[in-house]
C-alpha positions as CSV (number, residue, x, y, z in Angstrom):
1,M,16.7,-31.1,1.3
2,E,13.1,-30.6,0.8
3,E,12.8,-28.9,4.1
4,L,15.6,-26.3,3.5
5,D,14.0,-25.3,0.1
6,L,10.5,-24.8,1.9
7,I,11.7,-22.6,4.7
8,L,13.9,-20.3,2.0
9,E,10.6,-20.6,-0.2
10,S,8.5,-19.4,2.7
11,V,11.0,-16.6,3.9
12,K,10.7,-15.3,0.5
13,Q,6.9,-15.4,0.1
14,D,6.6,-13.3,3.5
15,M,9.1,-10.7,2.4
16,D,7.5,-10.3,-1.0
17,A,4.1,-10.0,0.7
18,A,5.7,-7.1,2.5
19,V,7.0,-5.5,0.0
20,K,3.6,-5.6,-1.8
21,H,2.1,-4.1,1.3
22,L,4.3,-1.3,0.9
23,D,3.5,-0.4,-2.4
24,H,-0.4,-0.4,-1.7
25,A,0.5,1.6,1.3
26,F,2.2,3.9,-1.1
27,Q,-0.7,4.2,-3.4
28,R,-2.8,5.8,-1.0
29,I,-0.1,8.4,0.0
30,R,-0.8,10.9,-2.2
31,A,1.7,12.9,-4.7
32,G,0.0,15.9,-5.8
33,R,-1.6,14.2,-8.7
34,A,-5.1,12.7,-8.6
35,S,-5.4,9.3,-8.8
36,T,-8.4,6.4,-8.4
37,A,-6.1,4.7,-5.7
38,M,-7.0,7.9,-3.4
39,V,-10.5,6.8,-3.0
40,Q,-10.4,2.9,-3.6
41,D,-10.7,2.2,0.4
42,V,-14.0,4.7,0.7
43,M,-17.0,2.2,1.6
44,V,-20.2,3.2,0.5
45,E,-23.7,2.2,2.5
46,Y,-25.4,0.5,-0.9
47,Y,-28.9,-1.0,-0.2
48,G,-27.9,-2.1,3.3
49,A,-24.5,-3.6,2.7
50,M,-21.0,-2.0,2.7
51,T,-19.9,-1.7,-0.6
52,P,-16.4,-0.5,-2.2
53,I,-16.9,2.8,-4.0
54,N,-15.4,1.1,-7.3
55,Q,-18.5,-1.4,-7.3
56,V,-21.1,1.3,-7.3
57,A,-19.6,3.7,-9.5
58,N,-16.9,4.5,-11.9
59,V,-14.1,6.5,-10.9
60,S,-12.1,8.2,-13.0
61,V,-9.5,11.0,-13.5
62,P,-10.3,13.5,-16.2
63,D,-7.3,15.6,-15.4
64,A,-4.3,15.9,-12.7
65,M,-6.3,17.7,-10.3
66,T,-9.7,16.2,-10.6
67,I,-11.4,12.7,-9.7
68,S,-14.7,12.1,-11.4
69,I,-17.1,9.4,-9.9
70,Q,-20.2,8.6,-11.4
71,P,-23.0,6.2,-10.0
72,W,-23.9,3.2,-12.0
73,D,-27.4,4.0,-9.6
74,A,-28.4,7.7,-9.8
75,K,-30.0,6.6,-6.3
76,A,-26.8,6.1,-4.6
77,I,-25.2,9.7,-5.2
78,N,-26.1,11.2,-2.1
79,D,-24.8,8.0,-0.5
80,I,-21.3,7.8,-2.0
81,E,-21.2,11.9,-1.3
82,K,-21.9,11.1,2.3
83,A,-19.2,8.3,2.5
84,I,-16.4,10.5,0.8
85,I,-17.2,13.0,3.5
86,N,-17.2,10.7,6.6
87,S,-13.9,8.8,5.0
88,N,-11.9,11.9,6.0
89,L,-9.9,12.2,2.8
90,G,-10.0,16.1,3.1
91,F,-11.9,16.3,0.1
92,A,-15.1,18.2,-0.4
93,P,-17.3,16.3,-3.1
94,S,-19.2,18.4,-5.5
95,N,-22.4,16.9,-6.6
96,N,-24.1,18.1,-9.7
97,G,-26.8,14.8,-9.5
98,I,-25.1,13.2,-12.5
99,N,-21.9,12.7,-10.9
100,I,-19.6,13.7,-7.9
101,I,-16.2,16.0,-8.8
102,L,-13.4,15.6,-6.1
103,N,-10.8,18.8,-6.7
104,V,-7.6,17.6,-5.6
105,P,-6.0,20.7,-3.9
106,P,-2.1,21.5,-4.3
107,L,0.2,20.0,-1.5
108,T,1.5,22.5,0.1
109,E,5.4,21.9,1.4
110,E,4.7,21.1,5.0
111,R,2.0,18.7,3.6
112,R,4.3,17.4,1.3
113,K,7.1,16.8,4.2
114,D,4.2,14.9,6.3
115,L,3.6,12.6,3.5
116,A,7.1,11.8,3.0
117,K,7.6,11.3,6.8
118,Q,4.2,8.9,6.4
119,A,5.9,7.4,3.5
120,K,9.2,6.8,6.0
121,V,7.3,5.3,8.4
122,E,5.6,2.8,6.2
123,A,8.7,1.8,4.9
124,E,10.4,1.2,8.2
125,N,7.4,-1.0,9.1
126,T,7.9,-2.9,6.2
127,K,11.4,-3.6,7.2
128,I,10.7,-4.8,10.3
129,V,8.2,-7.3,8.9
130,I,11.1,-8.4,6.4
131,R,13.3,-8.8,9.4
132,N,10.8,-10.8,11.2
133,A,10.6,-13.1,8.1
134,R,14.4,-13.5,8.6
135,Q,14.1,-14.3,12.3
136,D,11.3,-16.7,11.6
137,G,13.3,-18.5,9.0
138,L,16.3,-18.6,11.2
139,K,13.9,-20.0,14.3
140,E,12.9,-22.8,11.9
141,L,16.4,-24.0,10.8
142,K,17.3,-24.8,14.0
143,K,14.6,-26.7,15.0
144,L,15.8,-29.2,12.0
145,D,17.5,-32.1,12.9
146,G,20.0,-34.3,11.3
147,V,21.2,-31.3,9.2
148,S,25.1,-30.7,9.0
149,E,26.5,-27.3,10.5
150,D,28.0,-26.3,7.1
151,V,24.3,-26.8,5.4
152,V,22.9,-24.7,8.0
153,K,25.5,-21.8,7.9
154,G,24.7,-22.2,4.1
155,I,21.1,-21.4,4.5
156,E,21.3,-18.8,6.9
157,A,23.5,-16.7,4.6
158,E,21.0,-17.2,2.0
159,I,18.5,-16.1,4.0
160,Q,20.7,-13.0,5.1
161,V,21.1,-12.2,1.1
162,L,17.2,-12.1,0.9
163,T,16.8,-9.9,3.8
164,D,19.3,-7.3,2.4
165,K,17.9,-7.7,-1.1
166,Y,14.2,-6.8,-0.1
167,V,15.6,-4.2,2.6
168,K,17.5,-2.1,-0.6
169,V,13.8,-2.8,-2.6
170,C,12.1,-1.2,0.2
171,D,14.7,1.7,0.1
172,E,14.3,1.9,-3.6
173,H,10.7,2.0,-3.3
174,L,10.7,4.7,-0.5
175,K,13.0,6.8,-2.4
176,A,10.9,6.9,-5.4
177,K,8.1,7.8,-3.3
178,E,9.7,10.6,-1.7
179,A,10.8,12.1,-5.1
180,D,7.1,11.8,-6.6
181,I,5.7,13.5,-3.2
182,M,8.5,16.4,-3.3
183,K,7.8,17.0,-7.0
184,V,5.8,20.2,-7.4
């Protein structure tokens, strides 16, 4: 039945979206190496409008401990520097008049453990979203009329298989991120 396929597809899309969100959240958690993802959420006031940093400057990583930000408009360099300071990323930008250099300090053992905990929280939140998607699918299934009990049980089993698969994906992503964070 078409309605059953729609319910399954909707559950799968919700779970896919949850895992994509987890990957995005993990990109923001630094793992000791410099990455352009560390500053991707910084918004710069540029001619009166809040603009993402990557739309006003070239952001690059020349080495494992440095992020280089070269504005396309030299007048924006002070605004970019101010935005980085105000973003509470924990970086002290150095402005040489042409570009801004962010030195990424090495992580302490304590900070690594904090970041691993943060990653674990993100993974748990994602699992909650996955389980909620399962619940929503099961509720939609119960609303259907004229569907045999055997078919409903089969779809419920498929939804549970999807749930288990996506929870396992979350665990794998978390394990990889924790290994990345703890690697010195």
